[in-house]
N, C-alpha and C positions, 0 to 999 in steps of 0.2 A: 109355538110359544109366542107370546106377545109378552113385551116387559117384564120377561122372565117368569111369566105365569104357565103353565099348560094350561091350553082353551080345549082341544080337543085332538082327535087324529084325523089324515085326510084319509077319505073315502076312496078317491080317485083325484087323477091330476089329467087333464087333456092339453091337448096343444090340437087347432083346428078340428075338434070332433072326435080325435084319436087318443086313447088311453096313453101314457107315457109314464116311465118310471123316474125319469131326471127333467128336470127343467132348466134349461141354459140361460145364463144371465142377459137380459134384455127382451127374454119372449113375454109375450102376455098370453098367459095361460089359465084355464077356469080348473078351480079345485071346489071339488066337494067336501063340504065341513058339515057335518052331522052334528045337530044342534046349536048351530052360529049362523044368526041372522045379522045379514051386512045393516048397519044403522044400530044395532043393540050392542052386541058383543063386540064387533068389530066397525070399522069407519073404511070406507073407502081409500087407500093408501096407504093403510097400516102396513108394515113389515112386519111378516111372520118369519121367524125360525124354527128350523128343527130342533126338537129335544134332543140333546144328547146327554150321555149320564158321564160322570166323573173320569169313571175309567177312561172310556173312548177320548173325552178331550185330553186326559195325559197322555195317550198313544198318537193322540194327533201332532200333540206339543212336541215328540219324541221325533216327529219325519216333520215337522215343519218347513225344514230347506227342501222339500221334495212337494211342498204347497205355493199354487202362487199367491202374489200378496193381497188379493181379495178374499180369498179362502181364511189369510191368516187374521185377517182386520175384524172378518165375519165370529172366527175361534174367540179374538179379543172382545167382541160385541158383547158374544152368549156369556162369558165369562164375567164380564162387568155387570151383567144382570142378575146372574147368578150368584155373585158375592154381593148382593144387596143383603139378601137372607142369609147366605152362610160368608163370612169375611174371607176363608180360607177353602172356599171351595174352588178343585182343580189343581191346588199348591202341591 
């Protein structure tokens, strides 16, 4: 997701040539994004977010005391982006 819009699904994520399921904060990774060209749909340095649905967002909110500050901040950013199209998203 970029600026609240779904762009594509990640085909694969790699760290040092090995496929991974989860990228840790601060790691430089390679992501295969079908149909996306850097310089056209994306620019180097864009921040991409995983697309979560409203139901999952509400579940995360219920257990936010178990989440770290970075995860809570990301959830807020996702909600802000989604609420530009639907003011009550996730409420």
